[in-house]
C-alpha positions as CSV (number, residue, x, y, z in Angstrom):
1,M,16.6,-5.6,21.3
2,C,16.8,-8.1,18.5
3,P,14.1,-7.6,15.9
4,G,11.7,-10.5,15.4
5,P,8.2,-11.8,16.0
6,G,6.4,-11.1,19.3
7,K,6.0,-13.8,21.9
8,K,2.8,-15.2,20.3
9,N,3.6,-14.2,16.7
10,L,0.1,-13.0,16.5
11,I,-1.6,-9.6,16.0
12,T,-2.5,-9.7,19.7
13,D,1.2,-9.2,20.6
14,I,0.1,-5.5,20.3
15,L,-1.2,-4.5,23.7
16,G,-4.9,-3.5,23.5
17,I,-6.0,-5.8,20.7
18,Q,-8.2,-8.9,21.2
19,V,-9.4,-11.3,18.6
20,G,-12.4,-13.6,18.8
21,H,-13.7,-16.0,16.2
22,A,-16.5,-18.6,15.7
23,E,-17.1,-21.0,12.9
24,D,-19.8,-23.4,11.7
25,L,-18.1,-26.4,10.1
26,K,-21.4,-27.8,8.9
27,I,-22.1,-24.9,6.6
28,G,-18.5,-24.0,6.2
29,T,-18.3,-20.4,7.2
30,G,-17.2,-18.2,10.1
31,V,-16.6,-14.7,11.6
32,T,-13.6,-13.1,13.2
33,V,-13.8,-9.9,15.3
34,I,-10.9,-7.6,16.2
35,T,-11.6,-5.4,19.1
36,G,-10.2,-3.9,22.3
37,N,-11.0,-1.8,25.4
38,K,-10.5,1.4,23.5
39,P,-11.4,2.5,20.0
40,F,-8.8,2.3,17.3
41,S,-7.6,5.1,15.0
42,A,-8.2,3.5,11.6
43,A,-7.8,3.7,7.8
44,V,-8.5,1.3,4.9
45,D,-7.2,0.5,1.4
46,V,-9.2,-1.5,-1.1
47,R,-7.4,-3.0,-4.1
48,G,-9.5,-5.9,-5.3
49,G,-12.0,-5.6,-8.1
50,G,-14.9,-7.2,-6.3
51,P,-15.0,-6.0,-2.6
52,G,-17.7,-6.6,0.0
53,T,-17.3,-4.0,2.7
54,R,-19.1,-1.9,5.3
55,E,-18.2,1.6,6.7
56,T,-15.0,2.0,4.5
57,D,-16.1,5.5,3.4
58,M,-16.0,6.5,7.1
59,L,-12.3,5.7,7.2
60,S,-11.4,7.8,4.1
61,L,-8.9,10.6,4.9
62,E,-11.2,13.3,3.6
63,N,-13.9,12.3,6.1
64,S,-14.3,13.2,9.7
65,I,-14.3,10.1,11.9
66,G,-11.5,7.7,11.1
67,R,-12.0,5.4,14.1
68,A,-13.3,1.9,14.7
69,D,-14.7,0.3,17.8
70,A,-14.2,-3.1,16.3
71,I,-13.4,-4.6,12.8
72,V,-15.3,-7.6,11.5
73,L,-14.0,-10.1,9.0
74,S,-16.6,-12.6,7.8
75,G,-17.6,-15.3,5.4
76,G,-20.9,-15.3,3.7
77,S,-20.3,-12.7,0.9
78,A,-22.8,-9.9,1.2
79,F,-24.9,-11.9,3.7
80,G,-21.9,-11.9,6.0
81,L,-22.1,-8.1,6.5
82,D,-24.9,-9.0,9.0
83,A,-22.0,-9.8,11.4
84,C,-21.1,-6.2,11.7
85,S,-24.6,-5.3,12.8
86,E,-24.5,-7.9,15.5
87,V,-21.2,-6.7,16.8
88,Q,-22.5,-3.1,16.7
89,D,-25.4,-4.2,18.9
90,L,-23.1,-5.9,21.4
91,L,-20.8,-2.9,21.6
92,R,-23.8,-0.6,22.3
93,K,-24.8,-2.9,25.1
94,D,-21.3,-2.5,26.5
95,N,-21.6,1.3,26.2
96,K,-18.8,1.4,23.6
97,G,-19.0,3.7,20.7
98,Y,-18.9,7.2,19.3
99,K,-20.7,9.6,21.6
100,V,-23.1,12.0,19.8
101,G,-25.1,13.8,22.5
102,K,-26.8,11.2,24.6
103,A,-26.5,8.6,21.8
104,V,-23.7,6.0,21.6
105,V,-23.0,4.8,18.1
106,P,-20.5,1.9,17.8
107,L,-18.5,2.1,14.6
108,V,-17.9,-1.3,13.0
109,P,-16.2,-1.5,9.6
110,G,-16.0,-4.9,8.0
111,A,-15.2,-6.9,5.0
112,V,-16.4,-10.3,3.7
113,I,-15.1,-13.2,1.7
114,F,-17.1,-15.4,-0.8
115,D,-17.5,-18.9,0.6
116,L,-21.0,-19.7,-0.5
117,N,-20.0,-22.6,-2.7
118,L,-18.5,-24.5,0.2
119,N,-20.9,-27.0,1.8
120,D,-24.7,-26.3,1.9
121,K,-25.9,-23.0,3.3
122,P,-29.7,-23.4,3.4
123,H,-30.1,-20.8,6.2
124,I,-29.6,-17.9,3.9
125,N,-32.7,-18.9,1.9
126,I,-35.1,-19.2,4.8
127,I,-37.1,-16.0,5.3
128,G,-37.2,-15.0,9.0
129,E,-34.4,-17.3,10.0
130,R,-31.7,-15.6,12.1
131,S,-28.6,-15.0,10.0
132,P,-25.9,-17.6,10.8
133,W,-23.4,-14.8,10.6
134,R,-25.1,-12.8,13.3
135,T,-25.0,-15.9,15.5
136,L,-21.3,-16.5,14.8
137,A,-20.5,-12.8,15.3
138,N,-22.1,-13.0,18.7
139,K,-19.9,-15.9,19.7
140,A,-16.8,-14.3,18.2
141,Y,-17.3,-11.0,20.0
142,K,-17.9,-12.7,23.4
143,S,-14.8,-15.0,22.9
144,A,-12.4,-12.2,22.1
145,N,-9.0,-12.8,23.7
146,T,-5.3,-12.5,23.2
147,K,-5.0,-16.1,22.0
148,F,-6.8,-17.5,19.0
149,L,-6.5,-20.2,16.4
150,L,-5.1,-20.2,12.9
151,G,-6.2,-22.1,9.8
152,S,-9.8,-23.1,9.2
153,F,-11.2,-21.0,12.0
154,G,-13.2,-17.8,12.1
155,A,-13.7,-16.2,8.8
156,G,-11.1,-18.5,7.4
157,C,-13.4,-21.6,7.9
158,G,-14.6,-21.6,4.4
159,A,-11.7,-20.0,2.7
160,T,-9.8,-21.6,-0.2
161,T,-7.1,-20.5,-2.6
162,A,-6.3,-21.5,-6.2
163,T,-4.5,-24.7,-5.2
164,L,-5.1,-25.4,-1.5
165,K,-7.4,-24.7,1.4
166,G,-7.1,-21.2,2.7
167,G,-7.8,-19.9,6.2
168,Q,-7.0,-17.4,8.9
169,G,-3.4,-16.4,9.6
170,S,-1.6,-14.0,11.8
171,T,2.0,-12.8,12.5
172,S,3.8,-10.0,14.3
173,W,7.1,-8.2,14.4
174,T,8.8,-6.0,17.0
175,Q,11.8,-3.8,16.7
176,T,13.4,-0.6,18.0
177,F,12.9,2.5,15.8
178,S,15.0,5.7,15.4
179,N,13.5,7.5,18.3
180,G,14.7,4.7,20.6
181,K,11.2,3.3,21.2
182,V,10.1,-0.2,20.6
183,Y,7.0,-0.7,18.4
184,T,5.2,-3.8,17.2
185,V,3.3,-4.4,14.0
186,G,1.0,-7.3,13.5
187,A,-1.4,-8.8,10.9
188,I,-4.4,-10.9,10.8
189,V,-5.5,-12.3,7.3
190,V,-8.3,-14.3,5.9
191,N,-6.8,-15.9,2.8
192,N,-9.5,-16.8,0.2
193,A,-7.5,-15.7,-2.8
194,V,-8.1,-16.4,-6.5
195,G,-4.3,-16.8,-6.7
196,N,-1.8,-19.5,-5.8
197,P,0.2,-19.2,-2.6
198,L,2.9,-21.6,-3.7
199,L,5.8,-21.5,-6.1
200,N,4.5,-23.5,-9.0
201,E,3.1,-26.8,-7.5
202,G,4.9,-26.3,-4.1
203,P,5.6,-27.3,-1.5
204,N,7.5,-24.0,-1.1
205,F,5.5,-20.9,-0.6
206,L,5.9,-18.1,-3.1
207,S,7.3,-15.8,-0.3
208,A,9.2,-18.5,1.6
209,H,12.1,-16.1,2.0
210,L,10.1,-14.2,4.6
211,E,9.6,-17.2,6.9
212,F,10.8,-16.8,10.5
213,G,11.7,-20.2,12.0
214,D,9.3,-22.8,10.7
215,E,6.1,-20.8,11.0
216,F,4.9,-22.2,7.7
217,G,6.6,-25.5,7.3
218,G,10.3,-24.6,7.3
219,Y,10.8,-25.8,3.7
220,G,12.8,-22.6,2.9
221,I,13.4,-21.2,-0.5
222,S,13.0,-23.3,-3.6
223,K,15.7,-23.5,-6.3
224,A,13.0,-24.0,-8.9
225,M,12.2,-21.3,-11.5
226,Y,8.7,-20.0,-12.1
227,D,7.1,-22.4,-14.6
228,N,4.9,-19.6,-16.1
229,I,1.6,-21.5,-15.5
230,L,-1.1,-19.3,-14.3
231,R,-3.0,-21.1,-11.6
232,A,-6.3,-19.5,-10.6
233,K,-9.2,-20.7,-8.5
234,R,-12.2,-22.5,-10.0
235,L,-15.4,-23.6,-8.4
236,S,-14.5,-27.3,-8.3
237,S,-13.3,-28.7,-4.9
238,Q,-10.7,-30.7,-6.9
239,S,-7.1,-29.4,-6.2
240,D,-5.0,-30.7,-9.1
241,F,-2.8,-27.6,-9.6
242,S,-3.7,-27.4,-13.2
243,Q,-4.0,-24.3,-15.3
244,N,-7.7,-23.3,-15.6
245,F,-9.5,-20.2,-16.5
246,D,-13.1,-21.5,-16.5
247,N,-15.6,-20.8,-13.7
248,I,-13.3,-18.5,-11.8
249,S,-15.2,-17.4,-8.7
250,S,-15.3,-14.3,-6.6
251,N,-12.8,-14.4,-3.8
252,T,-10.6,-12.2,-1.7
253,V,-7.9,-11.6,0.8
254,I,-9.1,-9.4,3.7
255,G,-7.4,-8.5,6.9
256,V,-6.1,-6.0,9.4
257,I,-2.6,-4.6,9.9
258,A,-2.1,-3.1,13.4
259,T,0.5,-1.3,15.4
260,D,1.1,0.5,18.7
261,A,3.2,3.2,17.0
262,P,1.9,6.8,16.9
263,L,0.6,7.0,13.4
264,T,-1.6,9.8,11.9
265,R,-4.5,8.7,9.7
266,S,-2.4,9.5,6.7
267,N,0.3,7.3,8.0
268,L,-2.2,4.5,8.7
269,K,-3.4,4.8,5.1
270,R,0.2,4.4,3.9
271,L,0.6,1.4,6.2
272,A,-2.4,-0.3,4.5
273,I,-1.1,0.6,1.1
274,M,2.3,-1.0,1.8
275,A,0.7,-4.0,3.5
276,H,-1.1,-4.8,0.2
277,D,2.4,-5.6,-1.2
278,G,2.3,-8.5,1.1
279,I,-0.6,-10.0,-0.8
280,A,1.2,-9.5,-4.2
281,R,4.4,-11.1,-2.7
282,S,2.6,-14.2,-1.4
283,L,0.0,-14.9,-4.1
284,T,-0.1,-14.9,-7.8
285,P,-2.1,-13.4,-9.4
286,A,-3.2,-10.8,-6.9
287,H,-5.7,-7.9,-6.8
288,T,-7.6,-9.5,-9.7
289,P,-11.1,-8.4,-11.0
290,M,-12.6,-11.3,-9.0
291,D,-10.8,-10.5,-5.7
292,G,-12.1,-8.1,-3.1
293,D,-8.7,-7.4,-1.4
294,T,-9.3,-5.1,1.5
295,I,-6.8,-4.2,4.3
296,F,-7.8,-2.1,7.4
297,S,-5.0,-0.5,9.3
298,I,-5.3,0.5,13.0
299,T,-3.2,1.8,15.9
300,T,-3.8,1.4,19.6
301,C,-1.7,4.5,20.4
302,Q,-3.8,7.2,22.1
303,N,-1.3,10.1,22.1
304,I,-0.5,10.5,18.4
305,K,-0.2,14.3,18.4
306,E,2.6,14.1,21.0
307,Q,4.8,11.7,19.1
308,V,5.1,11.9,15.4
309,L,7.3,9.4,13.5
310,D,9.5,10.6,10.7
311,N,9.3,9.2,7.1
312,L,12.2,6.8,7.6
313,D,10.4,5.2,10.5
314,I,7.2,5.0,8.4
315,L,9.2,3.4,5.7
316,A,10.5,0.8,8.1
317,L,7.1,0.2,9.7
318,G,5.4,-0.2,6.3
319,S,8.0,-2.6,5.2
320,R,7.5,-4.8,8.3
321,A,3.7,-4.5,7.7
322,S,4.2,-5.9,4.2
323,D,6.3,-8.7,5.5
324,C,3.8,-9.5,8.3
325,F,0.9,-9.6,5.9
326,A,2.7,-11.9,3.5
327,R,3.7,-14.3,6.3
328,A,0.2,-14.2,7.7
329,C,-1.2,-15.2,4.2
330,N,1.2,-18.2,4.2
331,R,0.4,-19.2,7.8
332,A,-3.3,-19.2,6.9
333,V,-2.7,-21.8,4.2
334,Y,-0.1,-23.8,6.2
335,E,-2.4,-24.2,9.2
336,A,-5.6,-24.9,7.3
337,E,-7.4,-28.2,7.2
338,A,-10.2,-29.3,4.8
339,V,-13.7,-28.4,5.8
340,G,-16.5,-30.4,4.2
341,N,-16.1,-30.5,0.4
342,S,-13.3,-27.9,0.4
343,K,-9.8,-28.4,-1.1
344,L,-7.3,-30.2,1.0
345,G,-4.8,-28.4,3.2
346,W,-1.1,-27.9,2.7
347,K,-0.3,-30.5,5.3
348,N,-2.4,-33.1,3.5
349,F,-0.1,-32.8,0.4
350,F,3.3,-32.0,1.8
351,Q,3.9,-32.5,5.5
352,Y,4.9,-36.2,5.4
353,R,6.5,-36.2,1.9
């Protein structure tokens, strides 16, 4: 077969993965849930200097469990971790989770982005008020499907980058490996980076060379050279592409890289490590002290012990993972639209020029 994106060019091209999302445009935040009928074997790699996460220690290679019944990506900073608890409750009601005697314990790792400066979020200050991220997580879990929306949806609702509105992006890639079997790798990303996704002032994306078809505008590779201006996010909603080091806020790129290939937990860790290169290729600067860059890696394969890939296949799979993550970072920005007082989207600036 010819290598290329899956039919949907989404992480759900991998059989067994579903994605649900919900967003509140009024307060400018949202939740995305990645789940399936069976638990995932999982690992994680955190590279940012300011992460907001839950249950990442459980996925460390030196620890015993290494599985996830769902993964939650959320807005709301530390408040957004409430979304994981809501999904855990829903999974328990569905009798999904890690069996410990008579108890069922759903395992729900998650990561959050900082979007608290977008629009007004009074709900987080009202004692006794149900967390909006719990409400959104409930909707996201119950809407999980193989089709979902990109841009300012789910946890990408309140996301921004240094220069443009950020959002939720996804891609996939399918090819035949050396054992003659076809495997798919896919990514889902919430791009809320401190860094700039464009080459200089755009319209070309920094990693435009990875584009397949016109999945993020079709502008192709720019002939321009890097202008050496460091563009980093500031709190203002103004998007003037100017160099600025004042009031840089806490932000992040979070996401999931997934496959149906038979990967051990060590191989999944390697996949997450290599996927982080996709952030560095598509955003500058990346992995800063203010970012919380976190990538979960999962496989839907249930028979890992019976089919082990060699290192050359891991190399190829990790390379495609990096490509997918970079492309998903770009699609998140390309598809995003302004929400409330956020920065404008890519299409506002460039689509009709």
